[in-house]
N, C-alpha and C positions, 0 to 999 in steps of 0.2 A: 758177923755182919759187918759190912763196910761202913764208910762214912761218906757224907756229901761234902761238896766244896764249902758249904756254910759252916760245917763242923771242923773242917781242916784249917780254915782261915778265918777264925772269928776276930772281930775287932776288939780293941781294949774296952773294958767295961766303962772306963771314964769317958770314952768317945760317945758311947750310947747314952750315958747319964746326961752328958752335956746337951746332946741333941733332943732329949725328951724333957728337959728341965722345965720349959715354959709352955709345953703343949697343952692346948685346951681340948676338952671333949666336945667337939662340935663338927658338923659337916661343913667343910670349906665351901663346897658348891652352893649350899643353901644360904651361907653367910654372904655369898658373892652375887646375889641376884635380887632384883627388885620385882615385886609382884603386886597385882591388884587383888582386892578381895572380892569373892563371889558370894552372894547372900545365901544363907541356908534355905532349904525348901520348907514351906509351911502350908498347911491346909491340904486340900485334896485337888489333884490336877490330872489331866489326861494328855497323853502324847502318842506319837506314832512309834518312837523308839526311845527306850530308857536304857542308859548305860550306867552300870554300877562300877565305880572305880575311876579315879582321876589320874592314873599314871599313863605311860605311853600307850598301852593297849587301849584303854578307854578313850584317850584323846584322839588317837588315830582313827578309832572307830567313828567317833563323832565327826571328824573332818571328812573322812571318806564317805560317810552317809550323806552329808550335805553336798559334797561334790557330785555324788550320784543323783541325788534328788534334792535340789535346793528348797523345795516346798515342804519337805518333811519336817515335822516338829520333833526335835531331838532334845532330850533332857539328860544331862550327865550329873550323877550324884556321887559325891566324894565325902567320906567320913571325916577327913581332916582337911588338908590343903592339897591342891593339885601338885603332883610331882614331888611330894614330900618324902615318900618312902623309897623304894628301890630306884625309881625313875629320877630321883634327885640326888642320889648318893652313890651311884655306880662309878665305874672307871671312865666312862665316856667313850668306850670302844664300840663303834657302830659297824658291825661286821656284816658282810654279805651272806654268810652261811646261815641257813635255816635249820641245820642239823647238828650244830655243835661240832663242826669240822667234818672234813671229807671222810675220815676213817669211820667215825661213828655213823654217819649217814650211809656209807657204802656197805657197812656190815649189816644194817637193818633193812635197807631198801636198795639192793644192788641194781635192780632194773630201772629205778627212778633216779639214781643219784646224779647222773649227768644233767637231767632236766631240773632237778631240785637246785643244783648249783647255778644253772642258767636263771631260774626264777629268783634265786637269791641275789644275783648280780643285777637283774632287772629291778628288783625291789630297792637295792641300794641306789641305783640310778634315779629311781622315782623319788626317793628321799632327797637326793641332791637337787632334783628339779623343784621339789616342793619348797626347799630352803630358799632357792632362787626366786620362785614365783611369788612367795609371800613375804620376802625380805626377812626371813627368820635370822635373828642375830644370836647365834649360839656357838660362835668360834668353830664352825664346821670346817674341817680340813681333811681332804682325802690323801692322807699320808701313807696309808698301808700299815702293816704290822710286821715286825721282825719276830720270828719264832726261833729261840736260841737254845742251843745245847750247852749245858754247864757241866756235863760229865761225859767222858769219852764214849760210853756206849750209846749215848743219845745222838752223837754226831751221825752214826750210821742210819738213823731214822730219816735223815734229810738228804742223803747223798743222791738219791734218785730224783729229787725234786728239781725241776728245770730252773728254779731260782735259788739253787743251793749256794751258800756262801761259806767258804772255809774260814778258819779263825782269823786270819789276817784281813780278809775282805770284810768280815763282820765287824771287827774292831776298828776298821777304817770308817765305818758308819757310826758306831757308838763304842767308845773305848772302855771296856771292862775286862779285867784279868780273868773273869769267870767265863767269858764267851769263847767257846771252842769251835763253833760252827753253827749253822742254822739255815733258815730260808726266809725269803721275803714274800709276804702275801699282799698284793696290791689292792685287794678288794675289802679294805677296811678304812673307815674314816674316824677321826677323832672329833669330839664335840664337848661342850660344857653341858653336862647332863641336866642341871637344874634350869639353866637358861633355856635349854631345848624344850623341857616340859612346860615352862611358863609361856614360852613363845607358841607352842602348839595350842595351849589354852587360849592365847590371844587370837590366834587364827580361827579356832573353833567358834569363839564368841563373835568374831566379826562375820562369820558365815551364818550366824543366827542360832547357834547352839546355846541352850539355857544351862549354865553351869551353877550348881549349888554345892558349896563347900560346907563343912560342918554338918553333914547330913548322912548319918549312918543308916543303911538299909538293914532292918532287923529281920525281915521275913519276906519270902516270896511265895505268892499264892497263884496257882493256875486255876482257870475256870474249866470245868468239865463240859460246859456248854459251848466252848469255843470262843468265849468272850475275852476281854483283855486280861493280861497278867497284872496282878496287883502287887505292888511293892509297898510294904509298910516301913515307914521311916521314922526318925525321931520327931519329925514335924508334921506328919500326916500320912497321906498315901499318894502314890503315883500309879495310875492305871495306864498300861502301855500295850499297844498292839504287838510289840516285839521287845525283847530285852537282851542286851549283851552283857555278860558277866566278865569283868576284867579285874578281879580282886587278887589274883596271883598268890602271893605268899600268905595272904590272910585266909581264914577259914571260908570254905565255899558255902554259898547259900543252898547248894544242892548236896543232899546226903551222899549221892553216888560218887562225889568227888572228894569226900572228906579224907580218904586214905590215898589219894592219887598224888599228892605232893607233900613234902615236908619243908619247913622253913629252916634253912641252914645259914648261920651267921658268918659273914665274910668281913675281914678287918682291913683297915686302910690307914695310911699316914700321908700327910702332905707337908712338903718342906716349905721353908721361906723361899722367896724368889732368889734364883741363883745370880751371882755376879757375872760379869762378862768373863772374868778369869776362870770362874768355876765352870761355865759353859764350855769354854775353850778346852778345859782339862778333860772333858768327856766327849767332845764333838757333838754328835746328835744333831747335825745340821738339817737332816731330813725330817726331824720331829716325828718319826714313826712311833706308833705304839709298840710295846715290847712285851712278850710273855716267854717264860722259860718252860722247860719240857718235862719236868717231873710230874708225877701224879699230884703231889702237893706243890702247885706251881705259884709263881708270882706274876703279876702284871704291873707294868709301869708306863708312864707317859708324861709328857710335858704339858703344862697348862699354857694359856695364852701369855701369862706374865712370867713364864720360865720357872715355875715351881715344878717339882717332881712329885707326882702321885705314885705311891708304892704300896701295893696291896696284895691280898691273896694268902696263900700257904695254908693257914689254919682255916678249916671249915667246920664250925661248931654247931652241933645239934643239941638242943636242950630237951630233956624229957617232957613228953606231952605235946611237943610241936607247937609251943606257944610263941607269939611275937610280943616281946616286952622291952621297954626302953632300957631296963637295967642290964640287958644282955649286950648292950652296945659298947660298954666300956670294959674291956678285958685286958688289964695291964700285961699279963703274960704274953698274949698274942701281939700286942703293940710293941712290946720290947723285942720279941723275936723278929718282927718285921724290921725294926731299927737295926738289929744286929745283921740281918741279911742284906739290908740296904748298904751298910758300910763294907761288907764283904764284896758286894757287887761294885761299888764305887768308892774304893779306899781313898781316892784322890779328893773326895769331897769331905774329908774329915773336918769338922768344925761347923758344918751345916746344921741348922736347927730345924726341927719339925714344929710347925705352928698348930696343926690340927690332927686329931685322931678321931676315928669314928668307925661305925660298923653298920651293916644292914642285912636284912633277911632276904635270901634268895629262894625263890619258889622252885625247889628241885624235884624233878620227876625221874623215874627209873630209866627213862630212855635218853636223858640229858637234854631234851629239847621239847618245845611246846607240843601239846596235844589239844584236840578240838572235839566238839560234840554239840548235840542239841538235846533239849528236854522240853517237857510240857507241849507235846504235839508240834514240835518244831518252832515254837514261838520264843524259846529261850536258847541262846547260843553261848558257848564259853570257849575261852582259850586260856591255857595256863600251863605251868611247868617249864618255863623257858630256861631254867637252870643257868642263869647268868648271861644269857645271850639274847635278851629281849630288846636291847636298844634298837637294833635293826629289824629283828624278826617281828616286832609288835605291829609294824605296818602291814606286813603280809598276813598276820593273824587277823587284823581288822577286816581285811577283804574276805578272808575265809568266813568269818562270822556273818558278814553282810550277805555273802552268797548263800549261806545256809539259811538265814532268816528269810531270804527272798524265795527259798525253795528252788534255787537255780542249780542245775547240774553244770558246773564249770570245770575247767581243767584243774583248778585248785581243789574243788570238792571231790573230784574223782581220784586224787592222789591217794595211794595206799598210806602214805605218811599221815594224811588228814583223816582217813577213815578208821585207822587203827587206834585203839587205846593201849597205853602201856600197862604193865603189871602194877598193881598197887603196892604201897608199903604195908607191912604188917601192922596191926594195932600194938599199942603199948602193953607190956614192957618189951615185946619182941623188937619193936622199931628201934628203941635206944640201944639194945644189945646188938642188934644186927648192924646198925649204922656205925657204931663204935668199933665193932670187929672189922668192918670193911675199911674204916679209916686207918686202923692199926695195920691192916694188911697192905694198904697202899703205901704207908710209910715204910713198911718192911721192904716192899718192892723197890722203892727209891734207894734203899740201902743195899740192894742185891742186884744192881745193874739192870733194873727193870724186870727181873724175873718175878712172875706172879704166882702166888701160892694156890692151893687147891680151892680155897673159898672164892678167890677172884676169878679163877678159871670157870668154876661152876656158875657164878653169876654172869660171866660173859656168855656162857652157853645158853642161858635162858633169857638173855637180853635184859638183865636187870643189873643196875650198878649204882654208883654214887659218885658225884662229881660236883665241884663248886664252879 
């Protein structure tokens, strides 16, 4: 088996030790945002629409519901704080793609892929217009994203792309000795994820949405007589004519969805702000997001104050599919990221990392969100974004609102929206299978991308694993 560039050109251990020496286990984005508190729900109440989950999906659903019908009473229930989970700790890549990239979408919905990509671009444009309309202050920049090849066989994957960049052209944009070629995707924006979530909550509240933090929904009950759906919370009950579920990586309130997603942990580092000399050493004047092309890939970007966020590669599933704080600090994964960072940017030797963290991704077997309704159409859900929810959450909000209204729209008629992916198997098969797939993906990265029989079989049935 071959080696990757990160194994062929590792940094000195002392460089990594120095960089990680004073790192704190905390989410930089969440440390870098001011927020207002929203009171817990108490007693019994009634509303037109209840939303469970205060991340991007829930917040967009609240905003879009009030934009469609300002007189509708909308209540949003969040177990912790708005945007504290995946929505406050992701990389801040707001992509147009609704399908986790063209290839994934084209392989599943070839007749729809062109329209799906148009809808994705329209959705990104609508997000930009919303940022402008409401004065959302979240460092929103439409920089695009560079997809880079770090191994010779990966260069061939991009040669037919109309925005192909050879090694020299790519390194003129961002200077890394690992960059051999790639392509630029213009339909991606960068943003500050926690600020974006908090600002969406501000907008929702200004539109009249009632937001309750510290309110865990314990149970959902439907009425056989067609009455309201009842949500039992820590503080009482909420009776709603319609409910939108936006819990994503956390266990679904619907039994039918318990095996439809698994929480996979993704790890991240953030550097101290770069000096002017350090910025000059790597270029990056266009401030594009960057992702490399292996199965186990990295993503990285600049913050507004010129820190580098560097994340990805390891995607760790824990037996039982639980989401726990202790899973967020994994020294081996953070050290591996630091090593790969200095292979990517050896000219930044001496830079320190200030923050290290992790978060759970709601992974589905088709790599992108799926949708559905329950309780006679009065409950809608969207989940399984697999790391691409920053942009796609707004589209998902409109899908759920269409479904709850009983409307046949272009969105609800999409095959992508009507189909459910294959579920994950129950334990212990889930852990065994996911770890076998991860090992196979790592093997493919070391064999010039060649996929073994297991991966080919999963490709054939439309089931996979991705961070």
